FIDO-976531 format. One record per atom (N, C-alpha, C): x, y, z. Coordinates in steps of 0.1 Angstrom, whole numbers, padded with zeros to 4 digits, always signed. Each point is the difference from the previous one (the first is absolute). Example, Ala and Ser with C-alpha at 12.3 -4.5 7.8 and 13.67 -1.06 7.14 Angstrom:
<pts>
+0132-0057+0078 -0009+0012+0000 +0009+0012+0000 -0004+0011-0007 +0009+0011+0000 -0008+0011+0008 
</pts>
This chain:
<pts>
-0131+0010-0043 -0009-0007-0009 -0012+0008-0002 -0001+0005-0012 -0012+0008-0003 -0002+0001-0015 -0009+0009-0005 -0003+0001-0014 +0010+0009-0007 +0006-0004-0011 +0007+0009-0008 -0009+0007-0009 +0001+0013+0000 -0011+0009-0006 -0002-0004-0014 -0013-0004-0003 -0004-0004-0013 +0002+0011-0010 -0001+0013+0005 +0002+0011-0010 +0013+0000-0007 +0010-0008+0005 +0013-0001-0006 -0002-0004-0015 -0010-0008-0002 -0002-0005-0014 -0004+0011-0009 -0005+0010+0005 -0004+0012-0008 +0011+0010-0001 +0010-0001+0008 +0011+0009+0000 -0005+0015+0001 -0010+0002+0009 -0006+0013+0001 +0007+0009+0010 +0009+0008-0005 +0007+0009+0009 +0014-0005+0003 +0008+0009+0006 +0014-0002+0002 +0002-0012+0011 -0008+0000+0010 +0002-0010+0010 -0002-0014-0006 -0011-0003-0006 -0003-0013-0005 +0010-0003-0012 +0004+0010-0007 +0010-0003-0011 +0013-0005+0006 +0005+0007+0010 +0012-0004+0006 +0000-0013+0007 -0011-0003+0008 -0001-0013+0007 -0002-0011-0011 -0008+0003-0010 -0002-0010-0010 +0012-0004-0008 +0009+0010-0003 +0012-0003-0007 +0009-0009+0009 +0001+0003+0013 +0008-0009+0009 -0005-0014+0001 -0014-0001+0002 -0006-0013+0001 +0002-0008-0013 -0001+0007-0011 +0002-0007-0013 +0014-0005-0001 +0009+0008+0005 +0014-0004+0000 +0003-0013+0008 -0007-0001+0012 +0001-0012+0008 -0006-0012-0008 -0011+0003-0006 -0007-0011-0008 +0009-0005-0011 +0007+0010-0006 +0009-0004-0012 +0011-0009+0005 +0005+0003+0012 +0011-0008+0006 -0005-0014+0005 -0013-0002+0001 -0005-0012+0006 +0004-0012-0009 +0004-0011+0007 +0003-0013-0007 -0009-0011+0005 -0003-0010-0008 -0008-0011+0005 +0005-0005+0013 -0008-0003+0010 +0004-0005+0013 +0009-0012-0001 -0003-0009-0010 +0008-0012-0001 +0014+0002-0004 +0003+0012-0005 +0014+0003-0004 +0009+0000+0012 -0005+0001+0012 +0008-0001+0012 +0006-0014+0001 -0006-0010-0006 +0005-0014+0000 +0010-0001-0011 +0012-0002+0004 +0011+0000-0010 +0000-0013-0008 +0006+0002-0012 +0001-0012-0009 +0012-0008+0003 +0004-0008-0010 +0011-0009+0002 +0014+0007+0002 +0001+0013-0004 +0012+0007+0000 +0005+0004+0014 -0010+0000+0010 +0004+0004+0013 -0008-0008+0010 +0005-0002+0012 -0007-0008+0010 -0013+0008+0005 -0010-0008+0003 -0012+0007+0004 +0001+0003+0015 -0005+0012+0004 +0000+0003+0014 -0013-0005+0007 +0001-0007+0011 -0012-0005+0006 -0010+0011+0004 +0005+0011+0004 -0009+0011+0004 -0008+0006-0011 +0006-0001-0013 -0007+0005-0012 -0011-0010-0003 +0002-0013+0000 -0010-0009-0002 -0011+0001+0010 +0003+0001+0013 -0010+0001+0010 -0009+0012-0002 +0006+0012-0003 -0008+0012-0003 -0009-0002-0011 +0005-0005-0011 -0009-0002-0012 -0011-0010+0003 +0003-0011+0007 -0011-0010+0003 -0010+0006+0010 +0005+0008+0010 -0009+0006+0009 -0010+0009-0007 +0005+0009-0008 -0008+0009-0008 -0011-0008-0008 +0005-0010-0007 -0010-0007-0008 -0010-0007+0008 +0004-0005+0012 -0010-0007+0008 -0010+0010+0006 +0005+0012+0005 -0009+0010+0005 -0010+0004-0011 +0005+0002-0012 -0009+0005-0011 -0011-0011-0003 +0004-0012+0000 -0009-0011-0002 -0011+0000+0011 +0004+0001+0012 -0009+0000+0011 -0010+0012-0001 +0006+0012-0003 -0009+0012-0001 -0010-0001-0010 +0003-0006-0012 -0009+0000-0011 -0009-0012+0000 +0006-0012+0003 -0008-0013-0001 -0008-0003+0012 +0006+0004+0012 -0007-0004+0012 -0008+0012+0007 +0005+0012-0002 -0007+0012+0005 -0010+0006-0010 +0003-0002-0013 -0009+0006-0010 +0004+0014-0004 +0012+0004+0003 +0005+0013-0005 +0003+0000-0015 +0000+0012-0006 +0002+0001-0014 +0013-0006-0005 +0000-0008-0010 +0012-0006-0006 +0005+0010-0010 +0013+0003+0000 +0006+0009-0009 +0015-0003-0001 +0007+0009-0007 +0015-0002-0002 +0007+0007+0012 -0007+0006+0009 +0006+0006+0012 +0010-0010+0007 +0011+0006+0004 +0010-0008+0008 +0005-0012-0007 +0001+0001-0013 +0007-0010-0008 +0014+0006-0006 +0002+0012+0003 +0013+0007-0004 +0007+0006+0011 +0013+0003-0001 +0008+0003+0011 +0009+0012-0004 +0002+0009+0009 +0008+0012-0002 +0011+0001+0011 +0012+0001-0004 +0011+0003+0010 +0000+0015+0002 +0000+0004+0013 +0000+0014+0004 +0010+0002+0011 +0006+0011+0001 +0011+0003+0009 -0004+0006+0013 -0012-0003+0005 -0005+0005+0013 -0010-0010+0005 -0004+0002+0012 -0009-0010+0007 -0014+0005+0001 -0004+0009-0009 -0014+0004-0001 -0003+0005-0014 -0012+0001-0004 -0004+0005-0014 -0001+0015-0001 -0008+0006+0009 -0003+0014-0001 -0002+0006+0013 +0000+0013+0001 -0003+0008+0011 -0014+0006-0002 -0009-0001+0010 -0014+0004-0001 -0003+0010+0010 -0007+0011-0004 -0003+0011+0009 -0015-0001+0003 -0003+0001+0013 -0014+0001+0005 -0001+0012+0009 -0012+0006+0002 -0001+0011+0008 -0014+0001+0006 -0001+0007+0012 -0012+0002+0007 +0000+0013+0006 -0012+0005+0003 -0001+0013+0008 +0007-0002+0013 +0006+0011+0006 +0007-0001+0012 -0009-0001+0012 -0012+0004-0001 -0009+0000+0012 -0012-0009-0002 +0001-0010-0009 -0011-0010-0002 +0006-0011-0009 -0008-0010-0003 +0004-0010-0008 -0006+0001-0014 -0002+0012-0004 -0005+0003-0014 +0012-0002-0010 -0001-0010-0007 +0012-0003-0009 +0000+0008-0013 +0012+0003-0004 +0002+0007-0012 +0000-0010-0012 -0007+0004-0011 -0001-0009-0011 +0004+0006-0013 +0005-0008-0009 +0003+0005-0014 -0010-0007-0009 -0002+0006-0012 -0009-0006-0010 +0008-0003-0012 -0003-0012-0006 +0007-0004-0012 -0010-0007-0009 +0002+0001-0013 -0009-0008-0009 +0000-0014+0003 -0012-0007-0003 -0002-0014+0001 -0001-0005+0015 +0008+0005+0009 -0001-0005+0014 -0008+0009+0009 -0002+0013-0005 -0007+0010+0009 +0008+0005+0011 -0006+0003+0011 +0007+0005+0012 +0008-0011+0007 +0013+0004+0003 +0008-0010+0008 +0007+0008+0011 +0003-0006+0012 +0006+0007+0011 +0015-0002+0001 +0006-0001-0011 +0015-0001-0001 +0005+0003-0013 +0013+0003-0001 +0006+0004-0013 +0014-0006+0000 +0003-0009-0009 +0013-0007+0000 +0010+0006-0010 +0013-0001+0004 +0011+0005-0008 +0011-0010+0000 +0005-0003-0012 +0012-0009+0000 +0012+0007+0004 +0001+0013-0001 +0012+0008+0005 -0004+0005+0013 +0007-0004+0011 -0003+0005+0014 +0001+0015+0001 +0008+0006-0008 +0002+0015+0001 -0013+0007-0005 -0007-0006-0010 -0013+0005-0004 -0010-0001+0011 +0000-0011+0007 -0009-0002+0012 +0003+0010+0010 +0012+0003+0003 +0004+0010+0010 -0005+0014-0003 +0001+0003-0013 -0005+0014-0004 -0015+0000+0001 -0007-0010-0004 -0014+0000+0002 -0004+0001+0014 +0007-0007+0009 -0003+0001+0014 +0002+0014+0006 +0011+0007-0005 +0002+0013+0005 -0011+0010-0005 -0005-0002-0012 -0011+0008-0005 -0012-0001+0009 -0003-0013+0004 -0012-0002+0008 +0002+0005+0014 +0012-0001+0006 +0003+0005+0013 -0003+0015+0001 +0004+0007-0011 -0002+0014-0001 -0015+0004+0000 -0009-0010-0003 -0014+0002+0001 -0006-0003+0013 +0009-0003+0010 -0004-0003+0013 -0005-0014+0003 +0003-0009-0010 -0004-0014+0002 +0010-0008+0007 -0004-0011+0007 +0009-0010+0005 +0003-0010-0011 +0013-0002-0003 +0004-0007-0012 +0008-0012+0004 -0001-0011-0007 +0008-0012+0002 +0005-0005-0013 +0013-0004+0000 +0006-0006-0012 +0005-0014+0004 -0005-0010-0008 +0004-0013+0003 +0005-0008-0012 +0008-0010+0002 +0005-0009-0011 -0010-0011-0002 -0003-0003-0012 -0009-0012-0003 +0008-0009-0009 -0004-0013+0001 +0007-0010-0008 -0007-0005-0012 -0013+0004-0002 -0007-0005-0012 -0011+0010-0003 -0004+0000-0013 -0012+0007-0005 -0008-0010-0008 -0013+0002-0001 -0008-0007-0010 -0004+0010-0010 +0002-0004-0013 -0003+0009-0011 -0014-0003-0005 -0008-0008+0007 -0014-0003-0003 -0002-0007-0013 +0010-0007-0005 -0001-0007-0012 +0005+0008-0013 +0004+0012+0002 +0005+0008-0011 +0013-0005-0005 +0008-0005+0009 +0013-0006-0003 +0001-0013+0008 +0010-0009-0004 +0003-0012+0008 +0009+0004+0011 -0005+0000+0012 +0008+0004+0012 +0012-0010+0002 +0012+0005+0001 +0012-0009+0002 +0003-0002+0015 +0009-0009+0002 +0006-0002+0013 +0013+0008+0000 +0005+0003+0012 +0013+0008+0001 +0010-0008+0009 +0012+0003-0003 +0011-0008+0006 -0001+0000+0015 -0004+0011+0007 +0000+0000+0014 -0010-0010+0006 -0010-0004-0007 -0010-0009+0005 +0006-0014+0003 +0011-0003-0006 +0007-0013+0003 +0003-0002+0014 +0002+0011+0008 +0003+0000+0014 -0012-0002+0009 -0012+0001-0005 -0012+0000+0008 -0002-0014+0006 -0005-0001+0012 -0005-0013+0005 -0012-0004-0009 -0002-0013-0001 -0010-0006-0009 -0014+0006+0003 -0004+0001+0013 -0014+0005+0003 -0001+0015-0005 +0011+0008+0001 -0001+0014-0004 -0001+0000-0016 +0007-0009-0006 -0001+0000-0015 -0014-0004-0004 -0006-0010+0007 -0013-0004-0004 -0010+0011+0003 +0001+0007+0011 -0009+0011+0003 +0001+0011-0011 +0012+0003-0004 +0002+0011-0010 -0006-0004-0013 +0002-0012-0005 -0005-0004-0013 -0015-0001+0000 -0006-0006+0011 -0014-0001+0001 -0007+0014+0001 +0006+0008+0008 -0005+0014+0002 +0000+0007-0014 +0011+0000-0007 +0000+0007-0013 -0009-0006-0010 -0001-0014+0000 -0009-0006-0009 -0014+0003+0002 -0003+0002+0013 -0014+0004+0004 -0003+0013-0007 +0009+0010+0001 -0002+0013-0006 -0002-0002-0015 +0007-0009-0007 -0002-0002-0014 -0013-0007-0003 -0006-0006+0010 -0013-0008-0002 -0012+0009+0004 +0001+0008+0011 -0011+0008+0004 +0005+0014+0003 -0006+0010-0008 +0004+0014+0003 -0012+0008-0003 -0004+0008+0011 -0011+0009-0001 +0005+0014-0001 -0003+0007-0010 +0004+0014-0002 -0005+0009+0011 +0010+0008+0005 -0004+0009+0011 -0002-0006+0013 +0002-0013+0002 -0002-0006+0013 +0013-0005+0006 +0010+0009+0002 +0013-0004+0004 +0000-0008+0013 -0007+0005+0010 +0000-0007+0013 -0005-0014-0001 -0011-0002-0007 -0005-0014-0002 +0010-0008-0008 +0005+0005-0011 +0010-0007-0008 +0012-0005+0008 +0005+0009+0008 +0012-0003+0008 -0003-0010+0011 -0011+0003+0007 -0004-0009+0011 -0003-0014-0005 -0007-0001-0011 -0003-0013-0006 +0013-0008-0004 +0009+0007-0006 +0013-0006-0005 +0008-0004+0012 +0000+0009+0011 +0008-0003+0012 -0006-0013+0006 -0013-0001+0002 -0006-0011+0006 +0002-0013-0008 -0002+0001-0013 +0001-0012-0008 +0014-0005-0001 +0010+0010-0001 +0014-0003-0001 +0004-0008+0013 -0004+0005+0011 +0004-0006+0013 -0006-0014+0002 -0013+0000-0002 -0007-0013+0002 +0004-0010-0011 +0002+0005-0012 +0005-0009-0011 +0014-0006+0003 +0009+0008+0005 +0013-0005+0004 -0001-0010+0011 -0009+0003+0010 -0001-0010+0011 -0005-0014-0006 -0010+0001-0008 -0005-0013-0006 +0011-0007-0009 +0007+0008-0007 +0011-0006-0008 +0010-0007+0009 +0005+0007+0010 +0010-0006+0009 -0006-0013+0007 -0012+0001+0003 -0007-0012+0007 +0000-0012-0010 -0004+0003-0012 -0001-0011-0010 +0013-0005-0004 +0010+0008-0001 +0013-0005-0004 +0008-0007+0011 -0001+0005+0012 +0009-0005+0011 -0008-0006+0011 -0013+0003+0002 -0007-0005+0011 +0000+0009+0012 -0010-0001+0009 +0000+0009+0012 +0010-0003+0010 +0006-0012+0000 +0010-0004+0010 +0014+0002-0004 +0002+0006-0012 +0013+0002-0005 +0007+0012+0006 +0013+0000-0001 +0008+0012+0004 -0003+0012-0008 -0002-0002-0013 -0003+0011-0009 -0013+0007+0004 -0010-0008+0003 -0013+0006+0004 +0001+0007+0014 +0008-0006+0009 +0002+0007+0013 +0007+0013-0002 +0010+0001-0008 +0007+0013-0002 -0010+0010-0006 -0008-0004-0009 -0010+0009-0006 -0009+0005+0011 -0005-0009+0008 -0009+0004+0011 +0006+0010+0010 +0013-0002+0003 +0006+0009+0009 +0001+0014-0006 +0003+0001-0013 +0001+0013-0007 -0014+0006+0000 -0010-0008-0003 -0014+0005+0000 -0004+0006+0014 +0004-0007+0010 -0003+0004+0014 +0006+0014+0003 +0012+0001-0004 +0007+0013+0002 -0007+0011-0008 -0004-0003-0012 -0007+0010-0009 -0013+0004+0006 -0007-0010+0005 -0013+0002+0007 +0001+0009+0012 +0011-0003+0008 +0002+0008+0012 +0004+0015-0004 +0007+0002-0010 +0004+0013-0005 -0013+0008-0005 -0008-0007-0008 -0012+0006-0005 -0009+0004+0011 -0001-0009+0010 -0009+0003+0012 +0005+0013+0007 +0013+0001+0002 +0005+0012+0007 -0002+0012-0008 +0003+0000-0013 -0002+0012-0009 -0015+0003-0001 -0009-0009-0001 -0014+0003-0001 -0005+0006+0013 +0005-0004+0012 -0003+0007+0012 +0004+0014+0000 +0012+0003-0005 +0005+0013-0001 -0009+0008-0010 -0004-0006-0011 -0009+0007-0009 -0013+0004+0006 -0005-0010+0008 -0013+0003+0007 +0001+0011+0010 +0011+0001+0007 +0002+0011+0010 +0001+0013-0007 +0007+0000-0011 +0002+0013-0008 -0014+0004-0007 -0007-0010-0005 -0012+0003-0006 -0010+0006+0009 +0000-0004+0013 -0009+0006+0010 +0004+0014+0002 +0013+0003+0000 +0005+0014+0001 -0005+0008-0012 +0002-0005-0012 -0003+0008-0012 -0015+0003-0001 -0008-0009+0005 -0015+0003-0001 -0005+0007+0012 +0009+0004+0009 -0004+0008+0012 -0002+0015-0003 -0006+0008+0008 -0002+0014-0003 +0012+0008+0002 +0011-0005+0004 +0013+0007+0002 +0003+0008-0013 +0007+0012+0002 +0004+0007-0012 +0012-0007-0006 +0004+0005-0012 +0011-0007-0008 +0013+0001+0008 +0003+0011+0005 +0013+0001+0008 +0001-0010+0011 -0011-0001+0007 -0001-0010+0012 +0001-0014-0005 -0007-0003-0011 +0001-0014-0006 +0014-0003-0004 +0008+0009-0006 +0013-0002-0004 +0009-0002+0012 -0002+0007+0010 +0008-0001+0012 -0002-0014+0007 -0013-0003+0001 -0003-0013+0007 +0004-0012-0009 +0000+0002-0013 +0004-0011-0009 +0014-0004+0002 +0009+0010+0001 +0014-0003+0002 +0002-0007+0014 -0007+0005+0010 +0001-0007+0013 -0004-0014+0000 -0011-0003-0007 -0006-0013-0001 +0010-0010-0007 +0005+0005-0011 +0010-0008-0008 +0012-0003+0008 +0006+0010+0007 +0012-0002+0008 -0003-0010+0011 -0011+0001+0007 -0004-0009+0010 -0001-0014-0005 -0006-0002-0012 -0002-0013-0006 +0013-0006-0003 +0010+0008-0005 +0013-0006-0003 +0008-0004+0012 -0002+0008+0011 +0007-0004+0012 -0006-0013+0006 -0013-0001-0001 -0007-0012+0005 +0004-0012-0009 +0001+0002-0013 +0003-0011-0009 +0014-0005+0004 +0010+0009+0002 +0013-0005+0003 +0000-0007+0014 -0007+0004+0009 +0000-0006+0013 -0007-0014+0000 -0010-0002-0009 -0007-0012+0000 +0005-0010-0011 +0010+0004-0007 +0004-0008-0012 +0002-0015+0003 +0008-0003+0010 +0003-0013+0003 -0012-0009+0003 -0010+0006+0005 -0012-0008+0004 -0010-0001-0012 +0002+0008-0010 -0009+0000-0012 +0005-0008-0012 +0013+0000-0002 +0006-0005-0012 +0010-0011+0002 +0001-0009-0010 +0010-0011+0000 +0013+0004-0007 -0001+0009-0010 +0012+0003-0008 +0003+0015+0002 +0011+0004-0007 +0003+0015+0001 -0005+0008-0012 -0009-0006-0008 -0005+0005-0012 -0006+0014+0001 -0006+0003+0012 -0007+0013+0002 +0006+0009+0010 +0012-0002+0004 +0006+0008+0010 +0002+0015-0005 +0000+0002-0012 +0003+0014-0005 -0012+0010+0002 -0012-0005+0003 -0011+0008+0001 +0002+0012+0010 +0007-0003+0011 +0002+0011+0010 +0009+0011-0004 +0007-0002-0012 +0009+0010-0005 -0006+0006-0013 -0011-0004-0005 -0006+0005-0012 -0006+0014+0002 +0001+0009-0010 -0007+0013+0001 -0015-0002-0003 -0007-0007+0008 -0014-0004-0002 -0008+0012-0002 -0009+0000-0011 -0009+0011-0002 -0013-0006-0006 -0009+0008-0004 -0013-0005-0005 +0002-0006-0014 +0010+0004-0007 +0003-0006-0013 +0004-0015+0001 +0008-0003+0011 +0003-0013+0003 -0012-0008+0005 -0007+0005+0009 -0011-0007+0006 -0011-0002-0010 -0002+0009-0009 -0011-0001-0010 +0002-0012-0009 +0013-0004-0002 +0002-0012-0008 -0006-0013+0007 +0000+0000+0013 -0006-0012+0007 -0015+0001-0001 -0006+0012-0001 -0014+0001-0002 -0004-0004-0014 +0009+0003-0010 -0002-0004-0014 +0001-0015-0002 +0010-0006+0005 +0003-0014-0003 -0008-0010+0009 -0003+0005+0012 -0005-0009+0010 -0014+0005+0006 -0005+0011-0006 -0012+0006+0005 -0012-0010-0001 +0000-0008-0010 -0011-0009-0002 +0003-0015+0004 +0012-0001+0006 +0005-0014+0004 -0010-0008+0008 -0005+0006+0011 -0009-0007+0010 -0013-0003-0007 -0005+0009-0008 -0012-0003-0008 +0002-0011-0009 +0011+0000-0008 +0002-0011-0009 +0003-0013+0007 +0007+0000+0011 +0002-0012+0007 -0013-0006+0005 -0009+0009+0006 -0012-0005+0005 -0009-0005-0011 +0000+0007-0012 -0008-0005-0011 +0005-0013-0005 +0013-0002+0000 +0007-0012-0005 -0004-0012+0009 +0000+0003+0013 -0004-0011+0010 -0015-0003-0001 -0008+0010-0002 -0014-0003-0001 -0004-0007-0013 +0008+0001-0010 -0002-0006-0013 +0007-0014-0001 +0005-0005+0011 +0005-0014+0000 +0015-0001-0002 +0007+0011+0001 +0015+0000-0002 +0004-0008-0012 -0007+0003-0011 +0003-0006-0013 +0006+0010-0009 +0013+0001+0000 +0007+0011-0007 -0003+0000-0015 +0000-0011-0008 -0004+0001-0014 -0014+0005-0002 -0009-0004+0009 -0014+0006-0001 +0000+0015+0003 +0008+0004+0010 +0001+0014+0003 +0005+0008-0011 +0010-0005-0007 +0006+0007-0012 -0010+0000-0011 -0006-0011-0002 -0010-0001-0011 -0011+0010+0002 -0004+0002+0012 -0010+0011+0003 +0005+0014-0003 +0012+0002+0004 +0007+0013-0003 +0001+0003-0015 +0002-0010-0008 +0001+0001-0014 -0013+0004-0007 -0011-0001+0007 -0013+0004-0006 -0003+0015+0002 +0008+0007+0009 -0003+0014+0003 +0001+0008-0013 -0009+0010-0001 +0001+0009-0012 +0011+0009+0001 +0006+0005-0011 +0012+0008+0000 -0002+0013+0008 -0012+0006+0001 -0002+0013+0007 -0010-0002+0011 +0002-0011+0008 -0009-0003+0011 +0000+0012+0010 -0012+0004+0004 +0000+0011+0010 +0004-0004+0014 -0005-0012+0004 +0003-0005+0014 +0005-0015-0002 +0012-0002-0003 +0005-0013-0004 -0001-0010+0012 +0001+0005+0013 -0001-0009+0011 -0014-0006+0001 -0010+0008-0001 -0014-0005+0000 -0003-0009-0012 +0006+0004-0011 -0003-0008-0013 +0007-0014+0002 +0012+0000+0005 +0007-0013+0002 -0008-0009+0010 -0005+0006+0011 -0008-0007+0010 -0013-0006-0007 -0006+0008-0008 -0012-0004-0007 +0002-0012-0009 +0011+0000-0008 +0004-0011-0009 +0002-0012+0008 +0008+0001+0011 +0003-0012+0008 -0012-0006+0006 -0010+0008+0004 -0012-0005+0006 -0009-0008-0010 +0002+0003-0013 -0008-0006-0010 +0006-0014-0004 +0013-0002+0003 +0007-0012-0005 -0001-0011+0010 
</pts>
């Protein structure tokens, strides 16, 4: 879940031209969401109606109750033959958390580059690895085009639990509502926070805190929080190494030792930390700074935003309204958001 490069609209260069053509192809295939509901010629599938009604309900909640921007986003549907939308490349220095960034028109610097063809992502990753960078390629299930196009739904989203669907739509709608050029970390942390909190409030309103649906969401959130805590501890340990006076070779040697020890500890402690099997794969991942930097990007401001949210009365519509007042090129958006909330 991230920004689809606004430079696509300018078709400036081979990369944006190629990605733009593929994206426009998906948009051309998009059909109205309601077309999933069959007419009199065929029996209606209950799961189709449920999906359509869930999407419509989440969109109403996001715009009417949270105050996010109303648009034609997520009113159209694209059938796709895979369970993700694109492969995204991120990179970091091997001996620090200095992230690699790309520059594009309209959006400025961004710390990721998306490809609809995974082979293109692989080639980009290989190029960056030759520069000595730690590289990570991941699959993403949605982009925000920041209002340049009407973002569609994709067929694989029909398999998502309702709370994940709510999180995704609210996250991406936040991007379409608030975007600060060149402030990728703030943009992503804000969208991550609002998506998660918005989904929680949606599930509470729809089912109540005592419902089975709300309980399952809480269990998933608890596992996610436990995983984030573990990864953030690993990041802190590595950051202490990277800022130490050790030379580069020693930092790289100790880095691998620290990561291996963390993965061994993770495997040994799994049963006491987690309720589900969702995160068992961590001990087998080729973890590097490219992977860990993603958590710094998406969750680096999480504690600050949570604290600010609590101090401002845990009023999510008010919190979003304050974010909407931020200037497009805010130098310090966190302080600016705090100042706006203090005035309200």
